[in-house]
C-alpha positions in Angstrom: 19.7 2.8 -38.7 21.9 1.1 -36.1 21.7 -2.7 -35.8 22.2 -4.2 -32.3 22.8 -7.9 -31.9 20.0 -9.0 -29.6 21.6 -11.1 -26.8 24.5 -11.3 -29.2 24.0 -13.0 -32.6 21.4 -15.2 -31.0 20.0 -16.6 -34.3 23.5 -18.2 -34.9 24.8 -18.9 -31.5 23.4 -19.6 -28.0 22.0 -16.3 -26.7 24.0 -14.2 -24.3 27.2 -16.4 -24.6 30.7 -15.4 -25.5 30.2 -17.2 -28.8 27.1 -15.1 -29.6 29.2 -12.0 -28.8 32.1 -13.0 -31.0 29.7 -13.9 -33.8 27.9 -10.6 -33.6 31.2 -8.8 -33.9 32.2 -10.9 -36.9 28.8 -10.0 -38.5 29.7 -6.3 -38.2 27.0 -5.2 -35.8 26.8 -1.6 -34.6 26.1 -2.6 -31.1 25.4 -5.6 -28.8 22.5 -6.0 -26.3 22.9 -8.3 -23.4 20.9 -9.1 -20.2 22.3 -9.0 -16.8 21.4 -10.5 -13.4 23.2 -9.9 -10.2 24.4 -13.0 -8.2 26.1 -11.8 -5.0 28.9 -9.5 -6.2 28.9 -10.8 -9.7 27.0 -9.7 -12.8 25.9 -12.7 -14.9 24.9 -12.3 -18.5 21.7 -14.4 -18.9 18.1 -13.4 -19.7 16.0 -15.5 -17.3 16.2 -15.9 -13.6 15.3 -19.6 -14.2 18.0 -21.7 -15.8 16.1 -24.4 -17.7 15.4 -22.5 -21.0 19.0 -21.5 -21.8 21.2 -23.9 -19.9 21.2 -27.6 -18.7 20.5 -26.4 -15.2 17.3 -26.3 -13.2 15.9 -24.0 -10.6 16.8 -20.3 -10.3 20.1 -18.5 -10.4 19.8 -17.7 -6.7 19.5 -21.4 -5.9 23.1 -22.1 -7.0 26.6 -21.0 -6.1 28.5 -18.9 -8.6 30.9 -21.8 -9.1 28.1 -24.2 -9.9 26.6 -21.7 -12.3 29.9 -21.4 -14.1 29.9 -25.1 -14.8 26.5 -25.2 -16.6 26.2 -25.7 -20.3 24.5 -22.7 -22.0 24.6 -24.4 -25.4 27.4 -25.7 -27.6 29.5 -26.1 -24.4 29.3 -22.3 -23.8 29.2 -21.1 -20.2 27.2 -18.3 -18.6 29.6 -15.4 -18.9 30.1 -12.5 -16.5 29.5 -8.9 -17.7 33.3 -8.3 -17.4 34.1 -11.3 -19.7 31.7 -9.9 -22.3 33.2 -6.4 -22.1 36.7 -7.9 -22.4 35.7 -9.4 -25.8 34.0 -6.3 -27.1 36.7 -3.9 -25.8 35.2 -0.8 -27.3 34.6 -2.2 -30.8 30.9 -1.4 -30.8 28.1 0.0 -28.6 27.0 -2.1 -25.6 23.4 -2.0 -24.4 23.3 -3.6 -20.9 19.7 -4.5 -20.0 19.3 -4.8 -16.3 17.0 -7.7 -15.4 17.6 -8.8 -11.8 20.0 -6.2 -10.2 19.6 -4.8 -6.7 23.0 -2.9 -6.5 23.2 -0.4 -9.4 26.6 0.7 -8.2 27.9 -2.8 -9.2 26.9 -2.0 -12.8 28.4 1.5 -12.7 31.7 0.1 -11.3 31.9 -2.4 -14.1 31.4 0.4 -16.7 33.9 2.7 -15.0 36.5 -0.1 -14.9 35.8 -1.0 -18.6 36.4 2.7 -19.6 39.8 2.7 -17.8 40.9 -0.8 -18.8 39.2 -2.0 -22.0 39.2 0.8 -24.6 35.6 1.8 -24.0 34.3 5.4 -23.6 31.2 6.4 -21.6 29.5 6.9 -25.0 29.8 3.2 -25.8 27.3 2.3 -23.1 23.5 2.3 -22.8 21.9 0.9 -19.7 18.3 -0.1 -20.3 15.6 -1.7 -18.1 11.8 -2.2 -17.7 12.4 -1.2 -14.1 12.3 2.6 -14.5 12.9 3.1 -10.8 16.4 1.5 -11.3 17.0 3.7 -14.3 16.2 6.8 -12.3 18.6 5.6 -9.6 21.4 5.0 -12.2 20.8 8.5 -13.7 21.1 10.0 -10.2 24.4 8.2 -9.7 25.8 9.1 -13.1 23.8 11.8 -15.0 26.1 11.4 -18.0 25.4 7.7 -18.6 22.9 7.0 -21.3 19.8 5.1 -20.3 17.2 3.4 -22.4 13.7 3.2 -21.1 12.2 -0.1 -22.1 8.5 -0.6 -22.8 6.3 -3.4 -24.1 3.4 -1.0 -24.6 2.3 2.1 -26.4 1.6 4.6 -23.5 -1.2 7.2 -23.8 1.4 9.9 -23.6 3.8 8.1 -25.9 7.4 8.8 -24.9 6.7 11.2 -22.0 7.8 8.4 -19.6 11.3 8.3 -21.1 11.6 12.1 -21.2 10.7 12.2 -17.5 13.6 9.9 -16.8 16.0 12.1 -18.8 16.5 9.0 -20.9 18.7 8.8 -24.1 16.3 6.4 -25.8 13.0 4.7 -25.9 13.5 0.9 -26.4 10.1 -0.3 -27.6 8.6 -3.6 -28.6 8.0 -3.8 -32.4 4.5 -5.1 -31.7 3.4 -1.7 -30.4 5.4 0.8 -32.5 3.8 3.1 -34.9 4.9 6.2 -36.7 3.2 8.6 -34.2 5.1 7.0 -31.3 8.4 7.4 -33.1 7.7 11.0 -34.1 6.6 11.9 -30.5 9.9 10.5 -29.1 12.0 12.5 -31.6 10.1 15.7 -30.9 11.1 15.1 -27.2 14.8 14.8 -28.2 14.9 11.0 -27.7 16.4 8.2 -29.8 14.0 5.4 -30.7 15.2 1.8 -30.7 13.0 -1.2 -31.5 13.2 -4.9 -30.5 13.1 -7.6 -31.7 13.3 -7.0 -35.5 14.2 -9.9 -37.8 11.6 -9.6 -40.6 12.6 -7.6 -43.7 9.2 -5.9 -43.9 9.6 -4.6 -40.3 13.1 -3.4 -41.1 11.9 -1.5 -44.2 9.0 0.1 -42.3 11.1 1.2 -39.4 13.8 2.6 -41.7 11.0 4.6 -43.4 9.9 5.9 -40.0 13.5 7.0 -39.3 13.9 4.8 -36.3 17.4 5.2 -34.9 18.2 1.5 -34.3 16.9 -2.0 -34.1 17.7 -5.1 -32.0 18.0 -8.2 -34.2 18.7 -11.8 -33.5 20.5 -11.9 -36.9 22.4 -8.7 -37.1 24.4 -9.8 -40.1 21.3 -10.4 -42.2 19.7 -7.2 -41.0 22.8 -5.2 -42.0 22.9 -6.8 -45.4 19.2 -6.1 -46.0 19.5 -2.4 -44.9 22.5 -1.9 -47.2 20.6 -3.3 -50.2 
């Protein structure tokens, strides 16, 4: 079972920062999950559109210039990184799940991925683009049918994983609160991978491993890896 660092190693470093990315790599994660918002022609790695939870800023991303956002403290004197800065650090050393939060121009994401493949030791297979906005996922798949997409859900749909199959997704990325064995089995029968967020409790890790889930997103990837190996 793969272990993705959820927003980097966010249990041990400020989430979605370069320090969290470096810590996740040091902990031997199989992949890293980050959140991306568009700000003009830049892609910023931050979970919320509001600044107050994860930085010393106030208001929304859109209320500030890119230069002003770059000066905010995201914890331990870390800054809000760009997607490119994150990719420069990872440089093909693990999988990268890019969750699209506030993005209007999907081509901007696709261009970053293409450039990373040419310049930063990534292959297309390193990338998964996920979102709760399934319209955006459909657009991404139309632009690049070979790019893997992860269809996010915080529910257990009546027809289980049919929504992800309809999108020609690579994976279902599901909230641990709503996952049961039938949901996992349905996805696998449809040829989909099944990833679960956010998994930090040993009992949940054990149960999901028994159900043959393909991967989990954990705030403490190092601890999750150790537990699964024991």
